[in-house]
C-alpha positions in Angstrom: -56.6 -25.9 -34.0 -54.7 -23.8 -36.6 -51.7 -21.8 -35.5 -52.0 -18.1 -36.3 -49.6 -16.9 -38.9 -46.9 -14.3 -38.3 -48.7 -12.0 -40.7 -51.7 -11.9 -38.3 -49.7 -11.9 -35.0 -47.3 -9.1 -35.9 -49.9 -6.4 -36.3 -51.8 -7.5 -33.2 -48.5 -7.4 -31.1 -47.7 -3.9 -32.6 -51.1 -2.6 -31.6 -50.6 -4.0 -28.0 -47.2 -2.4 -27.8 -48.5 1.0 -29.0 -51.4 0.9 -26.6 -48.9 0.9 -23.7 -47.6 4.3 -25.0 -51.0 5.9 -24.4 -51.2 4.9 -20.8 -52.5 7.4 -18.3 -49.4 9.1 -16.9 -51.3 10.7 -14.0 -51.5 7.4 -12.1 -47.9 7.4 -11.0 -46.9 8.9 -7.6 -45.6 12.4 -7.5 -41.9 12.9 -7.0 -42.6 16.0 -4.8 -41.2 16.1 -1.3 -43.4 14.2 1.1 -44.2 15.4 4.7 -41.9 12.7 6.2 -39.1 13.8 4.0 -39.5 17.4 5.1 -39.5 16.3 8.8 -36.2 14.4 8.4 -34.7 16.6 5.8 -33.1 19.0 8.2 -29.6 17.7 7.7 -26.4 19.5 8.6 -24.0 20.3 5.8 -21.2 17.8 5.4 -17.9 18.8 7.0 -14.6 17.5 5.7 -13.2 14.5 7.5 -10.3 15.4 9.8 -6.9 14.6 8.6 -7.7 14.7 4.9 -5.1 16.6 2.9 -5.8 20.2 1.9 -6.1 21.0 -1.8 -4.4 23.7 -3.7 -7.8 25.4 -4.1 -8.1 25.7 -0.4 -4.6 27.1 -0.2 -5.1 29.5 -3.1 -4.5 32.6 -1.0 -1.2 31.3 0.4 2.2 31.9 -1.2 3.7 29.1 -3.3 6.2 27.8 -0.7 3.4 27.5 1.9 1.1 25.7 -0.5 3.9 23.3 -1.5 4.9 22.7 2.2 1.2 22.0 3.2 0.7 19.6 0.3 4.0 17.8 1.1 2.9 17.5 4.8 -0.5 16.2 3.8 1.1 13.5 1.6 3.5 12.6 4.4 0.5 12.3 6.8 -1.4 10.1 4.3 1.7 8.0 3.9 2.1 7.6 7.7 -1.6 6.5 7.8 -0.8 4.0 5.0 2.2 2.6 6.9 0.1 2.3 10.0 -2.5 0.2 8.1 0.1 -1.9 6.2 1.1 -4.2 9.0 -2.5 -5.2 9.9 -3.3 -5.7 6.2 -0.2 -7.8 5.6 -1.2 -10.1 8.6 -4.8 -10.4 7.4 -3.7 -11.3 3.8 -1.2 -13.8 5.1 -3.9 -15.4 7.2 -6.2 -15.5 4.2 -3.8 -17.4 1.9 -5.6 -20.3 0.4 -9.0 -19.1 1.7 -11.8 -19.1 -0.8 -13.3 -15.8 -1.9 -16.2 -14.9 0.2 -15.0 -16.5 3.4 -14.5 -14.4 6.5 -10.7 -14.5 6.3 -10.7 -13.5 2.6 -13.3 -10.8 3.2 -11.2 -9.3 6.1 -8.1 -9.3 3.9 -10.0 -7.7 1.0 -11.3 -5.0 3.3 -7.8 -4.3 4.7 -6.5 -4.1 1.1 -9.2 -1.6 0.3 -8.3 0.4 3.3 -4.7 0.7 2.0 -6.0 1.7 -1.4 -8.1 4.4 0.3 -5.1 5.7 2.3 -3.1 5.8 -0.9 -5.9 7.9 -2.5 -5.5 10.6 0.1 -1.9 11.0 -0.9 -3.0 11.1 -4.5 -5.0 14.2 -3.8 -1.8 16.0 -2.7 0.1 14.7 -5.7 -2.6 15.9 -8.1 -2.4 19.4 -6.6 1.4 19.3 -6.8 1.0 18.2 -10.5 -1.0 21.4 -11.2 1.6 23.5 -9.4 4.4 21.8 -11.3 2.8 22.4 -14.7 2.3 26.1 -13.9 5.9 26.4 -12.6 7.2 24.6 -15.7 5.3 27.0 -18.0 6.5 29.9 -16.0 10.1 28.7 -16.2 9.9 28.3 -19.9 9.6 32.0 -20.4 11.3 33.4 -17.3 12.9 32.5 -14.0 12.6 29.0 -12.6 12.3 29.8 -8.9 8.8 28.3 -8.7 10.0 25.2 -10.5 12.8 24.9 -7.9 10.2 25.1 -5.1 7.7 22.7 -6.5 9.8 20.0 -8.2 11.5 18.5 -5.1 8.2 18.2 -3.3 6.6 16.6 -6.3 9.4 14.1 -6.6 9.2 13.2 -2.9 5.4 12.7 -3.0 5.6 10.7 -6.2 8.2 8.4 -4.6 6.0 7.9 -1.6 3.1 6.9 -3.8 5.3 4.6 -5.9 6.3 2.8 -2.8 2.6 2.5 -1.8 1.8 1.2 -5.3 4.5 -1.6 -4.9 3.1 -2.6 -1.5 -0.5 -2.7 -2.8 0.5 -4.7 -5.9 2.5 -7.2 -3.8 -0.4 -7.7 -1.3 -2.9 -8.0 -4.1 -0.7 -10.7 -5.7 -0.4 -12.5 -2.4 -4.2 -12.4 -2.0 -4.6 -13.9 -5.5 -2.3 -16.8 -4.7 
């Protein structure tokens, strides 16, 4: 039996491929909301989780010193949460030394490390808002008085130092987990 040549097979394959483009598009299910989706679609709007730091946008109506104090307090609260989780994470990571990835001990340690990273992220929100305030204060100080810069800068340095400490802890625990 002779093998069909590529010259004959190529046009036939092209015709088959093109015929797929002319398929009837009305055969697919509608993406409209179904009755069951309407019945269960009466959700409540999401509310912010308690204890999460406030953003500068929420505090936009407050004066600068109040915004800075609130963001500093939010970062301190997040750091306290980080420190609360650090001990348990350290114990779990120490217990998982030598464990193969995917084992229960390794998974528990990885989850604890992810929890620390999440707690660090809450402090990062406050630092990001302080970054914006620091930029605005620096721009204002470049052309006038530096009172805003004197208010924002110490809080920014404090929060950045807390997060740098958290970065060192996470890096050390991550290295210990990799051993």
